[in-house]
N, C-alpha and C positions, 0 to 999 in steps of 0.2 A: 549658534553653530558656526558663524563666520569667524569669531574669535578663536575657537578651537581649531578650525581649519587653518587659520593663519599661523597659530603656534605650531601646529603639526608640520606645516610647510617649512617654517623656519627651523624646526628640529631636524627635518630630513635634508634640508639644504642650508645655505647660509642666509643670514638676515638680509643681505643685499642682493640676493638671487633674483634675476629677472623672471624666473618661473613663478615666483610668488606675487607678481604684480597684479594678476587677476584676482587673487585672494585678498590683497590689500584693497583693491577697488571695491570688491564686494562688501568688505567690512566698512569702508568709508560710506558707501551708499546705505548700508544698514543703519549706521549711526546717524546719518543725515535724516533718515525717515523715522527715526525713533520719536515717539511723542514727547513733546516738551513737558517738563513737570511744571505744574502750576506754581505761581509765586506764593511763597508762604507769607501770610499776612503778619504784619508787625503787631505784636500783642502788648507793646509797652503801654499804650493808652488804657487797655483793659486792666493791666496790673496796677497802674497808677490810680485808676478809679477805685479799685478795691482797697488799695493802701490808704487812699484819702478818707475812707470811711472809718479807719482806725485812728487817724490823727486828730 
């Protein structure tokens, strides 16, 4: 909802409009609070072990 609100604010006024500052702050806080995605584990060792069986 914050991104949609920001785009709506930008559409109704200019991108540099000070009236959109609160919406920008809300989007920034929302993005800061978003859960971090877990690191993807590197699967190269798994694939090398499988390949080693065929060599």
